[in-house]
Backbone of each chain as ProteinMPNN parsed JSONL, in Angstrom:
{"seq_chain_A": "MKFSILVNEGPYTHQASDTAYQFAKAVLAKGHEIFRIFYYHDGVNNATRLTTPPQDDRNIVARWSKLAEEHKLDMVVCVAAAQRRGIVDEGEMKRNGKDATNLAPGFRISGLGQLIEAGIQSDRLVVFGD", "coords_chain_A": {"N_chain_A": [[4.685, 163.837, 106.457], [8.022, 162.085, 107.02], [8.948, 161.209, 110.18], [12.175, 160.332, 112.135], [13.438, 159.223, 115.22], [15.898, 159.611, 117.56], [17.173, 158.329, 120.66], [19.289, 158.926, 122.909], [19.805, 158.928, 125.726], [19.507, 157.872, 129.277], [16.413, 156.608, 130.799], [14.989, 159.04, 133.421], [17.11, 160.479, 133.98], [18.029, 163.322, 132.765], [16.225, 164.797, 130.916], [15.842, 164.232, 128.618], [14.522, 161.673, 127.309], [12.175, 162.167, 128.421], [11.612, 164.399, 126.747], [11.759, 163.717, 124.207], [9.927, 161.62, 124.125], [7.444, 163.467, 124.652], [7.689, 165.099, 122.322], [7.571, 162.881, 120.319], [4.88, 162.416, 120.467], [3.559, 164.347, 119.555], [4.229, 164.649, 117.149], [2.826, 162.706, 116.335], [0.397, 163.338, 116.821], [-0.119, 165.474, 114.894], [-0.359, 164.31, 112.815], [1.89, 163.452, 110.992], [4.238, 160.85, 110.051], [5.899, 158.407, 112.191], [8.591, 156.491, 111.39], [10.485, 155.359, 112.483], [11.932, 154.607, 115.826], [15.09, 154.864, 117.46], [16.931, 153.47, 119.712], [19.753, 154.253, 121.647], [23.312, 154.274, 123.143], [23.107, 154.997, 126.636], [20.651, 155.491, 126.187], [19.127, 152.842, 125.907], [18.564, 151.794, 128.033], [16.019, 152.901, 128.279], [14.418, 150.811, 127.427], [14.153, 148.529, 129.427], [11.692, 146.455, 131.242], [12.011, 146.336, 133.549], [11.732, 148.17, 135.431], [10.581, 150.131, 138.177], [9.011, 152.606, 138.839], [7.872, 155.215, 141.49], [4.367, 155.437, 142.497], [3.53, 157.833, 142.261], [4.847, 159.02, 140.323], [5.997, 159.326, 136.677], [5.913, 156.785, 134.47], [8.394, 155.857, 132.768], [9.322, 153.867, 130.887], [6.698, 152.024, 130.566], [5.39, 154.014, 129.149], [6.239, 154.268, 126.972], [6.097, 151.72, 125.898], [3.101, 151.75, 125.731], [2.896, 153.682, 123.55], [3.844, 152.467, 121.472], [2.116, 150.345, 121.1], [0.014, 151.602, 120.613], [0.251, 152.92, 118.303], [1.699, 151.517, 116.569], [4.621, 151.622, 116.483], [7.927, 151.119, 115.31], [10.128, 150.455, 117.35], [13.566, 150.462, 118.025], [16.346, 148.725, 119.639], [19.864, 149.404, 120.331], [22.035, 146.724, 119.54], [24.339, 146.372, 120.435], [24.98, 148.218, 122.531], [22.638, 147.704, 124.468], [23.867, 144.885, 124.864], [26.198, 145.82, 126.469], [24.708, 147.184, 128.816], [22.858, 145.118, 129.989], [20.573, 144.951, 128.935], [18.163, 142.614, 127.741], [16.792, 140.2, 125.126], [14.683, 137.443, 124.068], [16.231, 135.953, 122.067], [18.86, 137.123, 122.524], [19.337, 136.264, 125.478], [19.697, 133.378, 124.641], [22.026, 133.254, 123.157], [23.92, 134.566, 124.414], [23.921, 133.126, 127.052], [22.574, 134.137, 129.199], [20.052, 133.97, 132.013], [17.554, 135.346, 132.007], [15.4, 137.63, 130.76], [14.407, 140.99, 129.664], [13.263, 142.75, 127.952], [10.874, 145.125, 127.394], [7.685, 145.11, 126.515], [7.186, 145.834, 122.797], [9.495, 146.646, 122.197], [12.392, 146.28, 120.031], [15.863, 144.176, 119.713], [18.126, 145.478, 117.706], [20.651, 146.188, 115.005], [23.267, 148.775, 114.557], [22.58, 149.41, 111.854], [19.83, 149.625, 111.41], [19.387, 152.257, 112.665], [20.623, 153.845, 111.1], [19.686, 153.415, 108.322], [17.184, 154.505, 109.16], [17.569, 156.68, 108.877], [18.136, 157.266, 106.285], [15.636, 156.338, 105.094], [13.846, 158.57, 106.283], [12.355, 161.748, 106.428], [13.068, 163.245, 108.125], [15.547, 163.352, 111.043], [15.538, 163.366, 114.487], [17.396, 164.218, 117.198], [17.624, 163.111, 120.697], [19.503, 163.872, 123.666], [21.715, 163.613, 126.283]], "CA_chain_A": [[6.093, 163.785, 106.655], [8.287, 161.099, 107.774], [10.167, 161.179, 111.085], [12.724, 159.141, 112.848], [14.029, 159.996, 116.592], [17.077, 158.603, 117.925], [17.372, 158.416, 122.128], [20.745, 158.467, 123.594], [19.913, 159.165, 127.397], [18.498, 157.004, 129.825], [15.053, 157.445, 131.624], [15.273, 159.614, 134.697], [18.565, 161.093, 134.041], [17.854, 164.534, 132.78], [15.023, 165.312, 130.468], [15.847, 163.807, 126.807], [13.667, 160.571, 127.284], [10.761, 162.683, 128.502], [11.349, 165.35, 125.615], [11.803, 162.544, 122.91], [8.187, 161.163, 124.309], [6.379, 164.319, 124.238], [8.12, 165.498, 120.743], [7.117, 161.876, 119.488], [3.354, 162.325, 120.408], [3.365, 165.63, 119.065], [4.647, 164.387, 115.782], [1.793, 161.956, 115.612], [-0.675, 164.34, 116.85], [0.198, 166.278, 113.693], [-0.751, 163.778, 111.458], [3.065, 162.749, 110.63], [4.365, 159.36, 110.585], [7.479, 157.901, 112.807], [9.332, 155.579, 110.834], [11.391, 154.208, 113.481], [12.482, 155.407, 117.401], [16.258, 154.489, 117.614], [17.728, 153.909, 121.553], [21.187, 154.443, 121.809], [24.207, 154.514, 124.217], [22.138, 154.818, 127.786], [19.566, 155.281, 125.431], [19.004, 151.582, 125.879], [17.661, 151.74, 129.433], [14.497, 153.228, 128.125], [13.532, 149.479, 127.427], [13.85, 147.41, 130.342], [10.95, 146.38, 131.693], [11.67, 145.807, 135.183], [11.638, 149.297, 136.226], [9.499, 150.296, 139.148], [9.058, 154.24, 139.513], [6.993, 155.467, 142.332], [3.466, 155.145, 141.664], [3.229, 158.952, 141.46], [6.055, 159.271, 139.104], [5.584, 158.69, 135.223], [6.069, 155.32, 133.938], [8.786, 156.218, 131.488], [9.377, 152.419, 130.017], [5.717, 151.402, 129.815], [4.904, 154.942, 128.265], [6.689, 154.176, 125.262], [5.429, 150.477, 125.319], [1.668, 151.968, 125.293], [2.757, 154.423, 122.262], [4.201, 151.767, 120.713], [1.178, 149.745, 120.683], [-1.21, 152.575, 120.045], [0.845, 153.861, 117.043], [2.162, 150.508, 115.688], [5.653, 152.176, 116.024], [8.968, 150.469, 115.177], [11.125, 150.739, 118.773], [14.707, 149.74, 118.156], [17.523, 148.94, 120.784], [21.175, 149.139, 119.269], [22.181, 145.366, 120.448], [25.926, 146.13, 121.337], [24.644, 149.091, 123.701], [22.181, 146.469, 125.107], [24.36, 143.947, 125.922], [26.576, 145.969, 127.601], [23.913, 147.619, 129.905], [21.989, 144.197, 130.355], [19.043, 144.817, 127.974], [18.096, 141.153, 126.935], [15.526, 139.45, 124.799], [14.92, 136.083, 124.131], [17.802, 135.67, 121.225], [20.36, 137.892, 123.535], [19.51, 135.399, 126.242], [20.262, 132.193, 124.543], [23.338, 133.471, 122.535], [24.893, 134.855, 125.677], [24.041, 131.987, 128.254], [21.927, 134.6, 130.369], [19.083, 133.293, 132.443], [16.659, 135.948, 132.013], [14.933, 138.581, 129.6], [14.016, 141.674, 130.525], [13.209, 143.739, 127.185], [9.98, 145.701, 127.614], [6.71, 145.099, 124.871], [6.936, 147.323, 121.847], [10.937, 147.288, 121.799], [12.943, 145.285, 119.356], [16.83, 144.606, 119.552], [18.869, 145.011, 116.599], [21.989, 146.726, 115.013], [23.137, 150.046, 114.012], [22.261, 149.553, 110.168], [18.626, 150.158, 111.643], [19.692, 153.868, 112.527], [21.307, 154.364, 109.159], [18.084, 153.232, 107.284], [15.976, 155.459, 109.456], [18.322, 158.588, 108.429], [17.916, 157.316, 104.637], [14.293, 156.606, 104.858], [13.12, 159.494, 106.978], [12.615, 163.466, 106.192], [13.883, 164.077, 109.205], [15.416, 162.42, 111.972], [15.654, 164.227, 115.556], [18.365, 163.549, 118.12], [17.622, 163.57, 122.084], [20.33, 163.309, 124.338], [22.478, 164.147, 127.333]], "C_chain_A": [[6.844, 162.58, 107.532], [9.459, 161.203, 108.666], [10.621, 159.89, 111.559], [13.088, 160.064, 114.232], [14.974, 159.0, 117.048], [17.14, 159.364, 119.902], [18.818, 158.159, 122.513], [21.157, 158.865, 124.957], [19.02, 158.652, 127.85], [17.389, 157.54, 130.521], [15.252, 157.998, 132.808], [16.597, 160.211, 135.057], [18.621, 162.489, 133.862], [16.866, 164.376, 132.271], [14.768, 164.636, 129.095], [14.788, 162.409, 126.671], [12.349, 161.293, 127.168], [10.668, 163.771, 127.319], [11.122, 164.794, 124.373], [10.177, 162.188, 123.021], [7.37, 162.424, 123.705], [6.654, 164.817, 123.048], [7.413, 164.122, 119.717], [5.239, 161.957, 119.291], [2.872, 163.553, 119.654], [3.392, 165.401, 117.706], [3.306, 163.601, 115.134], [0.506, 162.434, 115.583], [-0.791, 165.304, 115.758], [-0.16, 165.164, 112.648], [0.352, 163.114, 110.445], [3.261, 161.241, 110.892], [5.799, 159.215, 111.328], [8.015, 156.691, 112.101], [10.011, 154.702, 111.895], [12.149, 155.433, 114.966], [13.896, 154.191, 117.555], [16.428, 154.785, 119.186], [18.938, 153.542, 121.333], [22.248, 154.655, 122.689], [23.212, 154.305, 125.711], [20.798, 154.76, 127.323], [18.716, 154.162, 125.908], [17.881, 151.495, 127.283], [16.442, 152.16, 129.401], [13.512, 151.554, 127.828], [13.685, 148.476, 128.152], [12.331, 147.451, 131.248], [10.454, 146.075, 133.067], [11.932, 147.079, 136.144], [10.419, 149.38, 137.173], [9.698, 151.698, 139.647], [8.046, 154.239, 140.356], [5.868, 155.503, 141.819], [3.131, 156.532, 141.462], [4.11, 159.432, 140.804], [5.423, 158.598, 137.71], [6.397, 157.555, 135.215], [7.033, 155.286, 132.598], [8.626, 155.009, 130.165], [7.957, 152.293, 129.425], [4.842, 152.688, 129.375], [5.136, 154.598, 126.789], [6.033, 152.902, 125.047], [3.819, 150.683, 124.783], [1.761, 152.822, 123.819], [3.116, 153.443, 121.792], [3.176, 150.721, 120.417], [-0.008, 150.333, 120.152], [-0.881, 152.984, 118.352], [1.389, 152.825, 115.882], [3.792, 150.757, 115.427], [6.831, 150.916, 116.318], [9.992, 150.921, 116.6], [12.192, 149.966, 118.445], [15.617, 149.828, 118.942], [18.921, 148.808, 119.832], [21.518, 147.718, 120.32], [23.683, 145.562, 121.028], [25.768, 147.147, 122.391], [24.008, 148.486, 124.663], [22.904, 145.487, 125.807], [25.372, 144.155, 126.957], [25.927, 146.416, 129.002], [22.863, 146.053, 130.222], [20.547, 144.161, 129.822], [18.978, 143.311, 127.238], [16.834, 140.488, 126.674], [16.033, 138.154, 124.58], [15.94, 135.456, 123.5], [19.098, 136.276, 121.844], [20.597, 136.764, 124.675], [20.273, 134.162, 126.256], [21.238, 132.381, 124.073], [24.037, 134.043, 123.572], [25.091, 134.14, 127.068], [23.24, 132.825, 129.171], [20.721, 133.909, 131.07], [17.707, 134.02, 132.637], [16.298, 136.926, 130.847], [13.937, 139.726, 130.258], [13.418, 143.256, 129.073], [11.345, 144.05, 127.52], [9.164, 145.564, 126.437], [7.157, 146.445, 124.051], [8.567, 147.486, 121.455], [11.74, 145.822, 120.822], [14.928, 145.337, 119.426], [17.58, 144.545, 118.424], [19.844, 146.024, 116.344], [21.73, 148.208, 114.337], [22.701, 150.433, 112.833], [20.612, 150.04, 110.337], [18.325, 151.743, 111.701], [19.964, 154.42, 111.211], [20.161, 154.639, 108.276], [17.186, 154.162, 107.79], [16.334, 156.681, 108.874], [17.994, 158.411, 107.469], [16.43, 157.499, 104.21], [13.246, 157.742, 105.201], [13.259, 161.132, 106.154], [13.42, 163.906, 107.205], [14.042, 163.185, 110.485], [16.345, 163.487, 113.163], [16.578, 163.883, 116.788], [17.999, 164.054, 119.451], [18.848, 163.038, 122.964], [20.794, 164.106, 125.531], [23.479, 165.167, 126.839]], "O_chain_A": [[6.348, 162.17, 108.581], [10.627, 161.271, 108.284], [10.043, 158.803, 111.542], [13.032, 161.292, 114.293], [14.849, 157.781, 116.931], [17.142, 160.551, 120.229], [19.341, 157.06, 122.331], [22.298, 159.088, 125.362], [17.885, 158.669, 127.372], [17.325, 158.728, 130.837], [15.902, 157.209, 133.495], [17.047, 160.384, 136.19], [19.248, 163.082, 134.74], [16.124, 163.699, 132.982], [13.657, 164.529, 128.575], [14.276, 162.336, 125.554], [11.566, 161.186, 126.224], [9.522, 164.007, 126.938], [10.377, 165.309, 123.539], [9.357, 162.45, 122.141], [6.796, 162.446, 122.616], [5.595, 165.084, 122.48], [6.87, 164.314, 118.629], [4.558, 161.655, 118.311], [1.732, 163.594, 119.191], [2.541, 165.975, 117.026], [2.838, 163.714, 114.001], [-0.355, 162.18, 114.74], [-1.79, 166.019, 115.833], [-0.159, 165.535, 111.474], [0.065, 162.467, 109.438], [2.641, 160.558, 111.707], [6.74, 159.933, 110.989], [7.545, 155.683, 112.629], [9.968, 153.475, 111.982], [12.631, 156.566, 114.958], [13.754, 152.979, 117.716], [16.198, 155.834, 119.786], [19.172, 152.457, 120.802], [21.947, 155.712, 123.243], [22.557, 153.263, 125.724], [19.908, 154.127, 127.89], [17.592, 154.45, 126.32], [16.691, 151.183, 127.332], [15.686, 151.905, 130.34], [12.314, 151.328, 128.002], [13.386, 147.387, 127.661], [11.981, 148.47, 131.843], [9.377, 145.771, 133.581], [12.261, 147.015, 137.329], [9.383, 148.755, 136.947], [10.377, 151.982, 140.634], [7.194, 153.368, 140.182], [5.904, 155.604, 140.592], [2.401, 156.705, 140.486], [4.048, 160.66, 140.747], [4.626, 157.662, 137.64], [7.425, 157.41, 135.876], [6.627, 154.812, 131.537], [8.115, 155.099, 129.048], [7.763, 152.384, 128.213], [3.634, 152.505, 129.227], [4.411, 154.656, 125.796], [5.352, 152.836, 124.024], [3.319, 150.096, 123.824], [0.851, 152.691, 123.0], [2.051, 153.21, 121.22], [3.38, 150.129, 119.357], [-0.847, 149.787, 119.436], [-1.693, 153.265, 117.47], [1.511, 153.091, 114.686], [4.323, 150.271, 114.428], [6.755, 150.046, 117.186], [10.56, 152.008, 116.497], [12.002, 148.751, 118.5], [15.97, 150.982, 119.184], [18.957, 148.184, 118.772], [21.314, 147.674, 121.533], [24.092, 144.92, 121.996], [26.537, 146.944, 123.331], [24.519, 148.539, 125.781], [22.744, 145.198, 126.993], [25.62, 143.418, 127.911], [26.424, 146.129, 130.091], [21.915, 146.361, 130.943], [19.612, 143.474, 130.232], [19.7, 142.993, 126.292], [15.978, 140.212, 127.515], [17.173, 137.718, 124.739], [16.576, 134.556, 124.05], [20.227, 135.854, 121.596], [21.729, 136.33, 124.886], [21.071, 133.757, 127.102], [21.962, 131.48, 124.498], [25.227, 133.812, 123.361], [25.952, 134.349, 127.922], [23.101, 132.212, 130.229], [20.378, 132.974, 130.347], [16.81, 133.488, 133.291], [17.101, 136.919, 129.914], [13.02, 139.541, 131.058], [13.271, 144.443, 129.364], [10.651, 143.096, 127.872], [9.68, 145.82, 125.349], [7.385, 147.593, 124.432], [8.927, 148.278, 120.584], [11.556, 144.625, 121.044], [15.429, 146.44, 119.209], [17.76, 143.391, 118.034], [20.048, 146.819, 117.262], [20.72, 148.706, 113.839], [22.421, 151.612, 112.617], [20.139, 150.776, 109.471], [17.446, 152.364, 111.104], [19.464, 155.324, 110.541], [19.795, 155.666, 107.705], [16.388, 154.683, 107.011], [15.568, 157.55, 108.459], [17.283, 159.355, 107.123], [15.976, 158.316, 103.409], [12.15, 157.891, 104.661], [14.193, 161.476, 105.429], [14.289, 164.777, 107.153], [13.152, 162.482, 110.964], [17.366, 164.136, 112.937], [16.11, 162.912, 117.382], [17.986, 165.276, 119.593], [19.132, 161.841, 122.944], [20.287, 165.204, 125.759], [24.229, 165.732, 127.635]]}, "seq_chain_B": "MLHIINKSPYDRCAVDSALATGAGVILLIEDGVYAAVKGGAEEKKIKGALGRFKFYALIADLEARGLGDRVIDGITPVDYAGFVDLVAENKTCQSWL", "coords_chain_B": {"N_chain_B": [[19.186, 175.733, 108.551], [17.847, 174.158, 111.62], [18.664, 174.765, 115.003], [18.931, 172.664, 117.885], [19.009, 173.397, 121.024], [19.86, 172.247, 124.036], [21.152, 172.774, 126.648], [22.011, 174.338, 129.267], [23.36, 177.506, 128.942], [25.075, 178.535, 130.556], [26.541, 176.343, 131.517], [27.381, 174.768, 129.074], [28.442, 175.965, 125.928], [27.018, 176.185, 123.597], [25.075, 177.664, 122.47], [26.897, 179.786, 121.549], [28.323, 178.056, 119.734], [26.244, 177.671, 117.919], [25.377, 180.192, 116.914], [27.695, 180.791, 115.819], [27.703, 179.528, 113.451], [26.348, 181.483, 111.261], [23.629, 181.836, 110.569], [20.227, 181.148, 110.914], [17.893, 179.217, 112.799], [17.195, 178.955, 115.875], [16.21, 176.615, 118.529], [15.222, 176.484, 121.901], [15.713, 174.038, 124.308], [14.712, 172.228, 127.38], [17.134, 172.818, 129.771], [18.272, 174.376, 128.146], [16.608, 176.733, 127.989], [17.058, 178.531, 129.953], [18.686, 180.318, 128.696], [17.516, 182.029, 127.424], [16.32, 183.747, 128.978], [15.129, 187.259, 130.087], [17.494, 190.063, 131.168], [19.285, 188.255, 131.596], [22.617, 186.852, 130.817], [23.004, 185.867, 128.074], [21.55, 187.517, 126.981], [22.376, 189.99, 125.489], [23.656, 188.774, 123.813], [21.981, 187.609, 122.281], [20.049, 189.117, 121.275], [21.615, 190.632, 119.581], [21.855, 189.096, 117.46], [19.567, 188.75, 116.596], [18.695, 189.594, 113.617], [19.956, 187.64, 111.998], [19.385, 185.651, 112.791], [16.496, 183.167, 114.128], [14.795, 182.771, 117.025], [13.485, 180.612, 119.264], [11.64, 179.168, 121.942], [11.091, 176.431, 124.17], [7.709, 176.255, 125.639], [6.683, 174.61, 127.707], [9.276, 173.793, 128.89], [10.05, 176.485, 129.845], [8.097, 177.184, 131.431], [8.142, 175.411, 133.342], [10.294, 175.676, 134.82], [9.9, 178.411, 135.578], [9.98, 180.466, 134.405], [8.333, 181.537, 132.378], [7.387, 184.055, 131.91], [9.224, 185.702, 131.486], [10.718, 186.207, 129.179], [12.984, 187.002, 126.803], [12.276, 189.915, 124.544], [11.32, 188.904, 121.46], [12.044, 186.48, 121.251], [10.235, 183.475, 120.285], [7.768, 181.994, 122.277], [7.124, 178.319, 122.15], [4.752, 175.53, 121.687], [5.128, 171.727, 122.106], [3.654, 171.314, 119.401], [4.437, 173.216, 117.983], [7.092, 172.886, 117.89], [7.375, 170.364, 116.584], [6.803, 171.714, 113.907], [8.545, 173.237, 113.636], [10.756, 171.447, 112.89], [9.935, 170.363, 111.021], [9.725, 172.603, 108.939], [12.418, 172.953, 108.579], [15.141, 172.036, 106.619], [17.355, 170.608, 107.788], [18.309, 169.791, 110.987], [20.118, 170.173, 113.979], [21.14, 168.793, 116.567], [22.454, 170.252, 119.725], [24.244, 168.351, 121.322]], "CA_chain_B": [[19.327, 174.621, 109.866], [17.251, 174.609, 113.047], [19.919, 174.43, 116.168], [18.22, 172.531, 118.873], [19.971, 173.057, 122.118], [19.084, 171.597, 125.438], [22.017, 172.758, 127.741], [22.372, 175.849, 129.927], [24.526, 178.613, 128.326], [26.064, 178.735, 131.914], [26.943, 175.114, 131.436], [28.073, 174.693, 127.905], [28.736, 177.167, 125.01], [25.886, 175.475, 122.463], [24.332, 178.727, 121.917], [27.773, 180.095, 120.866], [28.562, 177.125, 118.718], [24.866, 177.81, 116.913], [25.445, 181.728, 116.646], [29.077, 181.15, 115.064], [27.17, 179.243, 111.982], [26.083, 182.679, 110.636], [22.216, 182.203, 110.436], [19.245, 180.115, 111.15], [17.046, 179.154, 113.726], [17.229, 178.243, 117.186], [15.114, 176.237, 119.267], [15.826, 176.344, 123.325], [14.728, 173.253, 125.096], [15.199, 172.016, 128.509], [17.874, 173.589, 130.622], [18.81, 175.62, 127.07], [15.596, 178.104, 127.889], [17.98, 179.552, 130.355], [19.406, 181.291, 127.486], [16.299, 182.652, 127.031], [15.656, 184.693, 130.099], [15.61, 188.715, 130.09], [18.412, 190.299, 132.015], [20.649, 186.906, 131.399], [24.139, 187.317, 130.44], [22.898, 185.767, 126.761], [20.463, 188.916, 126.084], [22.925, 191.188, 124.296], [24.249, 188.525, 122.425], [20.889, 186.917, 121.299], [19.523, 190.427, 120.631], [22.487, 190.807, 118.361], [21.813, 188.127, 116.402], [18.346, 188.24, 115.777], [18.252, 189.814, 112.256], [20.336, 186.758, 111.513], [18.371, 183.84, 113.661], [15.023, 183.337, 114.618], [14.867, 182.286, 118.38], [12.017, 179.876, 119.518], [12.189, 178.534, 123.115], [10.181, 175.645, 124.435], [7.259, 176.958, 126.65], [6.658, 173.542, 128.677], [10.541, 173.866, 129.702], [10.181, 177.766, 130.27], [7.325, 177.312, 132.757], [8.824, 174.088, 134.505], [11.544, 176.289, 135.422], [9.626, 179.434, 136.561], [10.573, 181.713, 133.737], [6.996, 181.599, 131.123], [7.233, 185.726, 131.475], [10.653, 186.482, 131.718], [11.588, 185.911, 127.732], [13.54, 188.008, 125.911], [11.397, 189.769, 123.63], [11.973, 188.475, 119.998], [12.501, 185.027, 121.549], [8.755, 183.224, 120.251], [7.771, 180.67, 122.731], [6.558, 177.444, 121.526], [4.489, 174.643, 122.325], [5.751, 170.365, 121.327], [3.43, 170.912, 118.142], [5.466, 174.227, 117.38], [8.607, 172.098, 117.549], [7.457, 169.565, 115.151], [6.675, 172.487, 113.042], [10.059, 173.841, 113.508], [11.673, 170.842, 112.626], [9.265, 170.021, 109.645], [10.188, 173.487, 108.044], [13.757, 173.468, 108.532], [15.419, 170.796, 105.996], [18.043, 169.907, 108.425], [18.314, 169.95, 112.619], [21.125, 169.593, 114.652], [20.914, 168.951, 118.553], [23.479, 170.421, 120.138], [24.131, 167.62, 122.901]], "C_chain_B": [[18.487, 175.152, 111.069], [18.598, 173.562, 114.037], [19.104, 173.965, 117.384], [19.321, 172.385, 120.251], [19.317, 172.965, 123.463], [20.349, 171.923, 126.77], [22.094, 174.446, 128.261], [23.697, 176.904, 129.249], [25.217, 178.632, 129.594], [26.71, 177.459, 132.423], [27.652, 174.669, 130.263], [27.894, 175.676, 127.0], [27.928, 176.483, 123.701], [25.595, 176.736, 121.388], [25.475, 179.614, 121.294], [28.358, 179.538, 119.492], [27.322, 177.774, 117.557], [25.244, 179.191, 116.166], [26.599, 181.611, 115.601], [28.807, 180.548, 113.413], [26.693, 180.434, 110.974], [24.815, 183.1, 110.903], [21.073, 180.86, 110.407], [17.985, 180.068, 112.077], [16.985, 178.281, 114.638], [16.374, 178.053, 117.964], [15.525, 175.949, 120.766], [14.994, 175.656, 123.695], [15.503, 173.22, 126.312], [15.767, 172.932, 129.062], [18.259, 174.548, 129.336], [17.539, 176.931, 127.287], [16.205, 179.068, 128.626], [18.614, 180.702, 129.824], [18.208, 182.598, 127.256], [15.282, 184.056, 127.834], [16.126, 186.535, 130.118], [16.281, 188.81, 131.066], [19.464, 189.135, 132.218], [21.727, 187.405, 130.731], [24.007, 186.723, 128.451], [22.212, 187.004, 125.95], [21.006, 189.06, 125.171], [23.224, 190.177, 123.145], [22.895, 187.819, 121.274], [20.414, 188.079, 120.535], [20.243, 191.039, 119.546], [22.131, 190.351, 117.368], [20.384, 187.853, 116.06], [17.897, 188.833, 114.454], [19.015, 188.663, 111.544], [19.726, 185.352, 111.806], [17.172, 183.998, 113.872], [15.134, 182.623, 115.767], [13.62, 181.927, 118.73], [12.645, 179.299, 120.966], [10.535, 177.745, 123.75], [9.228, 175.657, 125.91], [7.037, 175.912, 127.973], [8.007, 173.901, 129.636], [10.569, 175.292, 130.414], [9.309, 177.865, 131.747], [7.581, 176.266, 133.798], [10.134, 174.985, 135.334], [10.637, 177.878, 135.821], [9.72, 180.903, 135.345], [9.458, 182.136, 132.345], [7.022, 183.371, 130.822], [8.328, 186.344, 132.035], [11.404, 186.171, 130.269], [11.89, 187.008, 127.435], [12.624, 188.439, 124.803], [12.467, 190.049, 122.2], [12.161, 187.182, 120.15], [10.582, 184.723, 121.264], [8.854, 181.903, 121.014], [7.069, 179.719, 121.931], [6.113, 176.287, 121.906], [5.474, 173.142, 121.324], [5.05, 170.676, 119.717], [4.416, 172.178, 117.113], [6.811, 173.821, 117.291], [8.437, 171.418, 116.68], [7.383, 170.288, 114.356], [7.989, 172.673, 112.553], [10.717, 172.783, 112.654], [11.263, 170.443, 111.168], [9.831, 171.234, 108.522], [11.649, 173.795, 107.707], [14.539, 172.117, 107.849], [16.46, 169.958, 106.977], [18.149, 170.481, 109.935], [19.489, 169.194, 113.177], [20.927, 169.862, 116.223], [22.528, 169.12, 118.944], [23.662, 169.664, 121.629], [25.514, 167.912, 123.596]], "O_chain_B": [[18.45, 176.33, 111.424], [19.129, 172.457, 113.921], [18.536, 174.877, 117.984], [20.178, 171.519, 120.423], [18.332, 173.612, 123.82], [20.323, 171.222, 127.781], [22.215, 175.459, 127.573], [24.902, 176.659, 129.295], [26.403, 178.847, 129.345], [27.309, 177.405, 133.497], [28.706, 174.092, 130.532], [26.984, 176.434, 127.336], [28.653, 176.351, 122.715], [25.753, 176.845, 120.172], [25.035, 180.315, 120.382], [28.734, 180.173, 118.507], [27.642, 178.277, 116.479], [25.387, 179.234, 114.944], [26.511, 182.274, 114.568], [29.432, 180.92, 112.42], [26.716, 180.143, 109.778], [24.554, 184.227, 111.325], [21.277, 179.773, 109.866], [17.134, 180.953, 111.996], [16.782, 177.079, 114.465], [15.641, 178.981, 118.307], [16.306, 175.0, 120.839], [13.801, 175.957, 123.683], [16.558, 173.827, 126.5], [15.192, 174.021, 129.043], [18.604, 175.672, 129.7], [17.679, 178.001, 126.694], [16.118, 180.255, 128.312], [18.968, 181.748, 130.369], [18.302, 183.794, 126.98], [14.331, 184.794, 127.578], [17.29, 186.932, 130.155], [16.101, 188.015, 131.989], [20.396, 189.236, 133.015], [21.638, 188.441, 130.074], [24.832, 187.147, 127.641], [22.294, 187.335, 124.767], [20.665, 188.609, 124.078], [23.138, 190.429, 121.944], [22.871, 187.628, 120.059], [20.366, 188.066, 119.305], [19.732, 191.797, 118.721], [22.034, 191.014, 116.336], [20.032, 186.902, 115.363], [16.732, 188.607, 114.124], [18.754, 188.626, 110.341], [19.665, 184.311, 111.152], [16.731, 185.144, 113.787], [15.707, 181.558, 115.538], [12.673, 182.7, 118.588], [13.836, 179.032, 121.127], [9.394, 178.205, 123.785], [9.657, 175.265, 126.995], [7.194, 176.33, 129.121], [7.913, 174.215, 130.822], [11.08, 175.334, 131.533], [9.663, 178.395, 132.8], [7.217, 176.354, 134.971], [10.676, 174.678, 136.396], [11.257, 178.399, 136.749], [9.519, 182.088, 135.609], [9.789, 182.932, 131.467], [6.734, 183.87, 129.735], [8.374, 187.268, 132.846], [12.607, 185.911, 130.264], [11.22, 188.003, 127.712], [12.146, 187.558, 124.088], [13.469, 190.7, 121.907], [12.483, 186.584, 119.123], [9.731, 185.435, 121.796], [9.601, 180.965, 120.731], [6.385, 180.164, 121.009], [6.947, 175.676, 122.573], [6.183, 173.293, 120.329], [5.76, 170.344, 118.768], [4.888, 172.063, 115.982], [7.617, 174.449, 116.605], [9.203, 171.568, 115.728], [8.01, 169.789, 113.422], [8.462, 172.392, 111.452], [11.273, 173.205, 111.639], [12.085, 170.232, 110.277], [10.295, 170.905, 107.43], [12.053, 174.596, 106.865], [14.551, 171.113, 108.561], [16.409, 168.728, 106.959], [18.064, 171.704, 110.045], [19.802, 168.021, 112.973], [20.639, 170.891, 116.834], [23.488, 168.423, 118.618], [23.364, 170.131, 122.728], [25.727, 167.51, 124.74]]}, "name": "protein", "num_of_chains": 2, "seq": "MKFSILVNEGPYTHQASDTAYQFAKAVLAKGHEIFRIFYYHDGVNNATRLTTPPQDDRNIVARWSKLAEEHKLDMVVCVAAAQRRGIVDEGEMKRNGKDATNLAPGFRISGLGQLIEAGIQSDRLVVFGDMLHIINKSPYDRCAVDSALATGAGVILLIEDGVYAAVKGGAEEKKIKGALGRFKFYALIADLEARGLGDRVIDGITPVDYAGFVDLVAENKTCQSWL"}
């Protein structure tokens, strides 16, 4: 079965990004496919490579990147939500005259159409948030 | 329909909202598992709805809160794989955020 996941909460907030991650792993372990993970609202903060959690804590961002690499996941960050919160890739840096990028590996910035498409193309869309 | 509830019943009224839909499946996760506690304020409500709803609670979140052995009879504990199965078995799912 084809799943998509919507993450609406930032890392280290309550529990949604942790639950979403554990759910994604369980989906893959069951042999299902993940069509896309979409990060919206404060969820875009899951995609900054500049976070430095304590060494004995889980690294939520790096964990997503690793999962994406291992399973060739499509992890999409909402562009409007990302601009508001300072999540920047090469293209956004140039377009908005910024001096740095911080998008973590495995993520890409795109529009809400990607969420709608995920809803249409997937058998199930599961929402995690605050 | 699968209702996914992640808020404590002492914080939000998501359990009431889900029960008001009439019938279905309710999965309690994160702070939502506080609704699954034996002797809690939700017990009567949940027991009264057992004929119309199937209730599940995420084991990891129960155990993280020390509630693993205090679950209301009739609520089935599930792991993340069980969570995935519930989503797959139900045609639609609603996260009560």
